[in-house]
C-alpha positions as CSV (number, residue, x, y, z in Angstrom):
1,M,32.2,7.9,14.9
2,L,29.1,6.8,16.7
3,T,26.4,5.1,14.6
4,R,23.0,6.7,14.9
5,M,20.4,4.8,16.6
6,K,17.4,4.0,14.5
7,K,14.3,5.8,15.6
8,A,11.6,3.4,16.8
9,I,8.6,3.3,14.4
10,A,5.5,4.6,16.1
11,I,2.5,2.3,16.2
12,K,-0.6,3.9,14.6
13,A,-3.0,1.0,14.6
14,V,-4.0,-2.0,16.7
15,I,-5.4,-5.0,14.9
16,S,-7.0,-7.6,17.2
17,D,-8.5,-11.0,17.0
18,L,-11.9,-11.4,18.6
19,G,-12.3,-14.9,20.0
20,R,-10.4,-15.7,23.2
21,V,-9.0,-12.1,23.2
22,F,-11.9,-9.6,23.0
23,V,-14.6,-12.2,23.8
24,H,-14.6,-15.7,25.5
25,F,-16.6,-18.5,23.8
26,N,-17.4,-22.1,24.2
27,H,-18.8,-24.2,21.3
28,N,-19.8,-26.9,23.9
29,I,-22.6,-24.6,25.0
30,S,-24.4,-24.5,21.7
31,C,-23.6,-28.2,21.0
32,G,-25.1,-29.1,24.4
33,R,-28.3,-27.2,23.7
34,L,-28.7,-28.8,20.3
35,A,-28.0,-32.2,21.7
36,K,-30.6,-31.8,24.4
37,L,-33.2,-31.0,21.8
38,A,-32.1,-33.8,19.6
39,G,-31.9,-36.4,22.4
40,C,-28.3,-37.3,21.6
41,K,-24.8,-36.8,23.0
42,R,-23.2,-33.4,22.9
43,K,-20.1,-35.0,21.3
44,D,-22.3,-36.2,18.4
45,V,-23.3,-32.6,17.5
46,Y,-19.7,-31.3,18.1
47,D,-18.2,-33.9,15.9
48,Y,-20.7,-33.3,13.1
49,I,-19.9,-29.5,13.0
50,Y,-16.3,-29.3,14.1
51,H,-14.6,-32.6,13.3
52,N,-16.1,-32.6,9.8
53,K,-14.8,-29.1,9.3
54,I,-18.3,-27.7,8.5
55,D,-17.3,-24.7,10.7
56,I,-14.3,-24.0,8.5
57,K,-16.5,-23.8,5.4
58,F,-18.9,-21.6,7.3
59,D,-16.1,-19.3,8.5
60,R,-14.9,-19.0,4.9
61,G,-18.4,-18.1,3.7
62,E,-18.6,-21.2,1.5
63,I,-21.8,-22.3,3.4
64,K,-24.6,-19.8,4.1
65,P,-26.6,-19.7,7.3
66,P,-29.8,-21.4,5.8
67,A,-27.7,-24.3,4.5
68,I,-25.9,-25.0,7.8
69,F,-29.2,-24.8,9.6
70,K,-30.8,-27.2,7.1
71,G,-27.9,-29.7,7.4
72,I,-27.9,-29.7,11.3
73,K,-31.7,-29.8,11.5
74,S,-31.9,-32.7,9.1
75,R,-29.0,-34.7,10.6
76,F,-30.4,-34.4,14.2
77,K,-34.1,-34.3,13.3
78,L,-34.6,-31.0,15.1
79,R,-38.0,-29.3,15.3
80,I,-36.8,-25.7,15.6
81,S,-37.1,-22.5,13.5
82,F,-34.1,-20.8,11.9
83,E,-34.4,-17.9,14.4
84,E,-34.3,-20.4,17.3
85,F,-31.2,-22.1,15.7
86,K,-29.4,-18.7,15.3
87,D,-29.9,-18.0,19.0
88,I,-28.8,-21.4,20.2
89,F,-25.8,-21.5,17.8
90,S,-24.6,-17.9,18.7
91,R,-25.3,-17.5,22.4
92,I,-21.9,-18.8,23.4
93,F,-20.0,-15.6,24.0
94,T,-19.1,-13.5,27.0
95,L,-17.2,-10.2,26.9
96,N,-13.6,-10.1,28.2
97,T,-14.3,-6.9,30.2
98,P,-10.6,-6.0,31.0
99,V,-9.7,-6.2,27.3
100,Y,-12.8,-4.2,26.3
101,E,-11.9,-1.4,28.8
102,L,-8.2,-1.5,27.6
103,Y,-9.3,-1.1,24.0
104,L,-11.7,1.7,24.8
105,R,-8.7,3.6,26.2
106,I,-6.5,2.7,23.3
107,K,-9.1,3.8,20.8
108,K,-8.6,7.4,21.9
109,R,-5.2,7.5,20.2
110,Y,-5.0,4.6,17.8
111,K,-7.1,3.0,15.0
112,L,-8.6,-0.3,16.1
113,I,-9.3,-3.0,13.5
114,C,-10.7,-6.4,14.2
115,L,-9.4,-9.4,12.2
116,S,-11.3,-12.6,12.8
117,N,-11.8,-16.1,11.5
118,T,-15.6,-16.2,12.1
119,N,-18.9,-16.8,10.5
120,I,-21.7,-14.3,9.9
121,L,-24.0,-15.6,12.7
122,H,-21.3,-15.3,15.4
123,Y,-20.2,-11.9,14.1
124,E,-23.7,-10.5,14.0
125,Y,-24.3,-11.7,17.5
126,C,-21.1,-10.1,18.8
127,V,-21.9,-6.8,17.0
128,K,-25.3,-6.8,18.7
129,N,-24.3,-8.0,22.2
130,M,-20.5,-7.7,22.7
131,F,-20.0,-3.9,22.1
132,L,-17.9,-4.3,18.9
133,K,-19.0,-1.0,17.5
134,D,-17.9,0.8,20.7
135,V,-14.4,-0.3,20.2
136,F,-13.5,-1.2,16.6
137,N,-13.3,1.3,13.7
138,K,-13.6,-1.4,11.1
139,G,-13.2,-5.2,10.6
140,V,-11.8,-7.8,8.3
141,L,-13.7,-11.0,8.6
142,S,-13.0,-14.4,7.0
143,F,-16.6,-15.1,5.9
144,R,-16.5,-11.9,3.9
145,E,-13.0,-12.4,2.5
146,G,-13.3,-16.1,1.6
147,I,-9.9,-16.6,3.2
148,M,-8.7,-17.2,6.8
149,K,-5.7,-16.6,9.0
150,P,-2.9,-17.4,8.6
151,H,-3.3,-16.5,4.9
152,P,-1.1,-13.4,4.3
153,C,-3.7,-11.6,2.3
154,I,-6.2,-11.3,5.1
155,Y,-3.5,-9.6,7.3
156,L,-2.6,-7.2,4.5
157,K,-6.3,-6.4,4.0
158,A,-6.4,-5.3,7.7
159,V,-3.3,-3.2,7.3
160,A,-4.7,-1.5,4.3
161,L,-8.0,-0.8,6.1
162,A,-6.0,0.8,8.9
163,G,-4.3,3.0,6.3
164,C,-0.9,2.2,7.7
165,K,2.3,0.4,6.9
166,P,2.7,-3.2,8.4
167,E,5.4,-2.0,10.7
168,E,3.1,0.7,12.1
169,C,0.6,-1.9,13.2
170,V,0.5,-4.3,16.1
171,Y,-1.5,-7.5,15.8
172,I,-2.9,-9.4,18.8
173,D,-4.0,-13.0,18.8
174,D,-4.2,-16.0,21.2
175,I,-2.9,-18.5,18.5
176,S,0.9,-18.5,18.1
177,E,0.6,-19.6,14.4
178,F,-1.4,-16.5,13.6
179,V,1.0,-14.3,15.5
180,D,4.0,-15.7,13.6
181,A,2.2,-15.1,10.3
182,A,1.7,-11.4,11.2
183,R,5.3,-11.0,12.2
184,A,6.4,-12.6,8.9
185,L,4.6,-9.7,7.1
186,G,6.4,-7.0,9.2
187,L,3.7,-6.3,11.8
188,K,4.5,-6.1,15.4
189,A,2.6,-8.9,17.1
190,I,1.6,-10.0,20.6
191,L,0.6,-13.5,21.7
192,F,-2.4,-12.9,24.0
193,K,-2.4,-14.7,27.4
194,S,-4.1,-12.3,29.7
195,S,-5.3,-8.7,29.8
196,K,-2.5,-7.6,32.2
197,Q,0.2,-9.2,30.0
198,L,-1.4,-7.6,26.9
199,E,-1.3,-4.2,28.5
200,R,2.4,-4.7,29.5
201,D,3.4,-5.8,26.0
202,L,1.5,-2.9,24.4
203,K,3.4,-0.4,26.6
204,K,6.7,-2.0,25.5
205,L,5.7,-1.1,22.0
206,G,4.8,2.5,23.0
207,V,1.0,1.9,22.9
208,K,-0.5,3.5,26.0
């Protein structure tokens, strides 16, 4: 007697990272601008923010925008307003146009949820300038949740927001650790390398 083949579970939602998938970014751009104003080396600014893990606390929502501005302004003796700082700090993104166009097509048939380790300033900039509302139905963001990938709860929050079971979702990220964490929870997952590779891998999962 032949055993019945299991019917493939249909994907109902696509959950995607933002940075280095949907948008490109470069922290050296903002650090270079701040360093120029401060008259110091770019590395000095970068080390202060990123090697000291201030960015992690900001991404978890533990530090609010006025506090991070005050700390950087004081450390480097900057004479800029908070509005000027927000622009310098956030104007580091460019749209990954092929992925944007792919997601627009996908959105016609699937729910699209963004799941990102990010801070409020970067997210607000991307909402305003990187067409997030054109593509994503909803978002799960580390600065709101107080936790970051690869914590299981933040993935499950995105799954719940999609209104699907984990196995009905596909997760996309450029960081292998975060992809592995999604798979451990039962999600299908794709390690992003390029827009063409992403489109091929989505088709293999039945996402067209």
